[in-house]
N, C-alpha and C positions, 0 to 999 in steps of 0.2 A: 504494500500500500504506500502511496506517496501523497504528500501535501506540500503547500507552498511554505517557503522560508525566506528570510531576507537574503538576497543574493544567490538563491538556489532553491532546492527543494529537499524535503525530508523523504528518504526512501528507506523503509524498514528501520526507522528510528535513527538513521544517520543523515546528517546534512551533507548534500552533494552540491558543491558550488557550481554556479554557472561559469562558462569559459572566461567571461570578463572578470570574474572574481577569483579565479584560480591562480595562486602565486607561482611564478616561474623562476624567480631570482633567489639563489642561495648565496647569502653574503659570505659564507665560509668557503665555498668553492669558486664563486665568480663574483667577488665583491664589486659593487658599483663604484664609479669614480667619486672620490671625496671632493666636493666643490668648496666647502668651507668647514671651519671648526669653531664651535662656540663653547663657552664654559659657564657653569653655574656654581657659585660658592654657597655652601649649605651650612646652616646651624640648626641645632636641636636645643630647644629651651634656652636660646641665647648663646650656647656654647658652639664655637666653630668646629665643623666636622671635616672640612676639606672641600676639594674641587672635583666636579664631574665635568669631563670634556666629552662633547658629542660631535662626532664626524657626521656631516650632512651629505646626503646623496641628491644634490640639486639638479643633476641632469635627468635622473629617473623620476624624481618627485619635486618638481620646481615650485609649486605653490606652497606645499607644506614646509619645505626647506626654507623658502623665502620668509614666510610668516615667522617661523622659529628664529631665524637669524635676525630679522627686524626687531623681534621682542627681546633678543639678547643684546642688540646694539642700542636700543632705545630710540631708534630713528622714527618710530611711529608716535612719539610723544609719550608713550607708556612702555613699560617693560615688565619682565618677570620679577624684578626686584620687589621684595616684600610680599610676593605671592607665596603660597604654601604647597606642600605635599599634603593634600586634603584627604587622601584615601590610600591606605597601605594594606594590601592583602598578601601576607607572607606566602611565598611559594607561587605567586601568581603575577601581580603587577602592582605598581604604585603610580598614582595619578597626581598631577601638579599643574600649575600654570594658569589658573582661572584669572584672566585679566578682563576687566570691564571695558566695553566699547569696541571690542574687536569683532568685525563682521564675520559671519560664517562664510565659508568657501567650500567648493566642491572638492572631494578627494581627487588627487591626480590619478591614482590607480591602486591596485592591491597586489602589485607585482612581487613584493618581497615576502619570502616565507618567514614566518615567525619561528625560527628553529635555533635561535641562540640567545642566551641571556644577554641583556644589555641593549637589545633593539629598542629604539625610540619610535613611538607611533603617535599619531594624532588621536585624541579622544573624540568620539562622535558627538556632534551637537544634538542629535536626536536620542531617543531612548533605545537601549538594547543593541546598539551597534548596527542599526539598519538605515540610518538617515543618508549616508553617503556624504555628509557635510561635517566640516570641522570648524573649530574656532581657535582660541589660544591654547586650550588644554592639551596636555600630552601625557603619555604613560611610558614607563620604563618596564620592559618585560623582565621577570625574575627567573623563570625556569628556562632551560635550553629548549624544551619542547612546549610550545604554546600554539600549536596548530589550531586550537579553538579560536584564536584571534584572526586567522587567515580569512580573507574575504569580508571581514567586518571592520578592521582597523587598518589604516594606511601607515605602514612602517616607512620612515623617511631618513633614519639615521641610526647610529650605534654609539654606545658609550665606548670610547677608546682609552680613557684614563678615568680612574676614580670608581671602579667597581667596588672597591673597599668601602667607599662612602655610600654607594647604593646599598650594600649589604648592611651597613650601620642603620640606614633609614628603615630597611626591611625589618629590623629587630625592635623598632619602637613599639611601645604599648599602644594599643588601639581600643576604641570604645564603640559599642553599638553595632547595629547592622550595617552602617555605612563605613565601618573600619576607619573612623577618623582618629588620627594620632592624638593621644592624650597630651603628650609633650609636643609643643608647636615645632614643626619642621619647616623652616623658612629658606627661601632663596634670597640671600643677602646681597649678592653681587653677580652681575652677568657681564658678558663681553664676547667679542668675536676675536679669535686668535688670527693674527696675520702671519 
């Protein structure tokens, strides 16, 4: 038996992605060209934790990479500074970067497989990963195998330095069904590395 699902259909209890949402790029075996690198300096409860560096794949995912880079440079008049990691699900992903006033934009594609920890993807502006639209929010993938994100979230970069900081954030205490960190995890400083 089959039924409709966002980006594909459900056949015998499994989501089968449509061709346009089936990822084909494996960053481990055929990494996309890095077009720019950005950094996020993180604190937990006011205590500096270190820097996360993200390599962006701007040729493959131009809109997502551009928005992320602009929010790291401050060129839009706003930035990721003082935004938080507002959801942390250990063993799954962490979400950050809610910045007011950033218009939604259509995903470039779903080309990159979610098969390595540290991939950075845009969070969907809609509910449940089905809108095909993004805003400022992003997630960092925590497990190596996160195929459940394929066809739903657009990966556009990868953490190249600071996975130790990512793992520190993964260990923060959380509360409630939204997995909100009890101790505030803030992005204190951002920038583009030249």
